[in-house]
C-alpha positions, -999 to 999 in steps of 0.1 A, spaced: -120 -173 -41 -100 -144 -30 -82 -139 2 -77 -101 0 -106 -92 24 -98 -89 62 -133 -89 86 -110 -67 109 -112 -41 83 -135 -14 82 -153 -5 48 -133 24 41 -104 5 41 -112 -17 10 -98 -9 -22 -73 16 -5 -36 17 4 -16 29 34 -3 60 24 18 58 57 36 23 42 77 27 52 78 1 24 61 27 0 85 55 10 64 68 44 91 88 66 85 103 101 102 139 100 96 148 133 88 142 165 86 165 195 102 133 216 109 94 206 129 89 240 117 53 240 111 42 203 115 64 175 91 75 152 103 51 122 89 22 140 52 36 137 52 34 102 65 0 92 41 -25 71 44 -55 94 21 -59 121 36 -49 152 56 -73 174 65 -77 214 92 -95 229 88 -96 270 126 -97 271 141 -72 251 150 -39 260 173 -15 253 199 15 266 164 34 275 144 6 288 116 -14 274 117 -19 240 89 -13 220 77 -18 185 63 14 181 64 51 184 64 60 223 78 91 242 86 97 277 64 108 305 55 138 299 66 160 335 58 198 320 30 208 299 17 204 266 13 173 246 37 152 221 29 150 183 47 138 153 53 147 115 50 118 89 55 128 50 32 104 35 44 80 7 30 98 -22 2 129 -26 -36 113 -16 -69 115 -10 -76 100 31 -103 71 37 -98 70 74 -67 60 100 -59 27 121 -40 43 149 -34 14 165 -19 11 200 -7 -29 200 12 -38 232 11 -5 250 -10 -15 278 3 11 306 18 36 281 -5 46 252 -18 81 248 -54 83 258 -64 107 236 -51 115 198 -60 138 170 -48 143 133 -41 173 111 -29 175 73 -13 197 51 -3 199 13 32 208 8 33 215 -33 79 208 -25 98 198 5 86 195 39 64 216 60 77 250 74 64 271 101 39 290 75 27 256 64 -17 253 67 -27 227 86 -63 215 90 -74 193 113 -93 161 104 -98 142 130 -108 157 159 -94 149 196 -106 110 199 -102 87 227 -76 57 225 -74 24 244 -47 0 256 -33 -26 229 -61 -20 203 -70 -10 167 -86 25 169 -103 28 133 -117 64 124 -129 75 87 -123 105 74 -154 127 60 -138 143 31 -120 122 10 -117 147 -20 -89 172 -9 -56 159 -12 -28 158 13 13 148 15 19 153 54 -1 143 91 6 156 125 -1 131 147 -10 149 182 -13 121 212 -24 139 249 -4 139 264 25 110 261 29 77 250 28 51 222 13 39 189 26 9 178 15 17 141 1 47 121 -22 30 89 -37 59 68 -62 49 41 -66 62 15 -55 65 -29 -29 81 -45 -32 108 -65 -17 111 -95 -25 143 -122 -34 127 -149 -40 157 -171 -4 164 -171 7 132 -193 1 135 -234 -25 115 -252 2 97 -265 32 99 -238 37 64 -224 36 58 -188 30 28 -165 -11 25 -158 -1 -6 -133 22 19 -112 6 23 -72 17 63 -74 -1 65 -101 -34 51 -83 -32 12 -95 -44 -12 -67 -46 -49 -61 -81 -56 -60 -84 -92 -57 -58 -122 -54 -56 -160 -51 -30 -163 -22 -6 -137 -4 16 -157 20 47 -145 13 39 -108 0 9 -89 -13 5 -85 -47 5 -47 -38 42 -52 -42 41 -58 -75 31 -21 -76 57 -4 -62 88 15 -69 118 4 -78 133 -35 -90 128 -45 -53 150 -49 -29 149 -88 -16 127 -113 -21 105 -99 1 97 -70 -16 77 -88 -46 42 -106 -44 48 -145 -39 26 -170 -29 23 -202 -5 33 -235 -32 0 -251 -46 -4 -286 -39 -32 -289 -60 -51 -279 -93 -53 -245 -105 -27 -213 -103 -21 -179 -84 -40 -146 -101 -43 -111 -91 -68 -90 -106 -56 -52 -106 -76 -18 -110 -53 6 -132 -42 42 -121 -59 52 -155 -81 36 -182 -58 34 -213 -48 8 -238 -11 -12 -230 19 -12 -250 51 -25 -234 45 -50 -199 73 -61 -180 78 -90 -158 105 -90 -137 113 -120 -115 145 -107 -95 158 -125 -61 130 -156 -74 159 -178 -83 140 -213 -71 106 -200 -63 98 -183 -99 64 -186 -117 68 -212 -149 47 -191 -169 28 -161 -168 -6 -139 -190 -18 -110 -183 -59 -107 -192 -79 -71 -196 -110 -57 -196 -128 -23 -198 -150 -21 -169 -153 15 -156 -184 6 -135 -165 -20 -118 -159 -12 -81 -131 -21 -53 -156 -45 -38 -148 -77 -60 -177 -107 -55 -173 -145 -66 -189 -140 -97 -172 -109 -108 -135 -129 -101 -152 -157 -119 -158 -133 -149 -123 -120 -152 -113 -155 -162 -128 -147 -194 -112 -115 -200 -97 -105 -236 -61 -120 -233 -32 -92 -238 -1 -117 -232 -4 -150 -237 8 -177 -213 43 -170 -217 79 -186 -201 98 -173 -170 129 -170 -157 144 -172 -125 160 -135 -114 149 -120 -149 135 -88 -170 107 -100 -191 102 -74 -217 68 -80 -239 65 -54 -266 41 -52 -299 53 -83 -314 38 -100 -281 9 -73 -266 -24 -82 -280 -40 -48 -288 -75 -49 -274 -83 -13 -271 -86 2 -234 -86 -12 -203 -93 -4 -166 -85 -36 -153 -66 -67 -159 -58 -102 -143 -20 -111 -139 -22 -154 -136 10 -169 -125 16 -205 -135 13 -224 -110 27 -202 -85 57 -184 -70 68 -149 -71 68 -119 -95 91 -91 -78 77 -59 -103 49 -59 -129 50 -30 -151 22 -27 -176 35 9 -198 6 23 -220 -14 52 -230 -45 66 -212 -77 64 -232 
């Protein structure tokens, strides 16, 4: 079974990543007002929470971005730098726990800035017209144009109030034309367009975390499953950022000391027509994909590197199935290869 789908999410979020994820590097770079709650909270990856007894110097502590009550004309707005350049499929403007202080309307503009941040000369394009919001709810808006590449967003709220979370569903953009035919690149890097499509369990951490930047910051920054009490093992199916031939694999169990997997393995397949929504039959078929890395023993808190002597050359692949036996945590999975 796959546990990767949430029935509450719209179809445009399927196979997408949150380009406004603080964990991946999205930043709030400007807000007209953040008196009650700073902009950076709006980009947190964990769901918004509420503590009825928590207050700070300016009033009730709210888990999101909240401006003060506007006593002059105009409205509040904020600029967000996306974690990576990308195509946008749609938005979730979440007003969770904002009941008497949510904005009645919002709109969103986007810009592409080659380097740095927007200036007064930056051209903004409206991609979400002024739309109604309600109290304490997720508001999903689909983006009609999925081809343009954007780096920054400007969220307008009318006239003021609070937004708990802004999620921007889309795909990372990476210019593969700049990668030479024999140049090694991480085909499984989330910034290069890779994405987890299905998995057995994500109790302590989403498998996309394995594909993220750096080596991880703590045990919560990787993919970790709950303790398996029955037969079987845990697995994740990953769509590579570009079809390619794998040459080198890194499995990093950083921070996982009493909960690292006993062994791991990697299977692969060339399935360029496979969509982002996998059926049970697709998932079952992945168990018979060709072995790239046979079952290999893992250690606690260790970087495991596998090269030519350990990796089978099965030709180009578009998808891999990474398996942990029987369960546990993997901080990072690096899939270095050349594009096909």
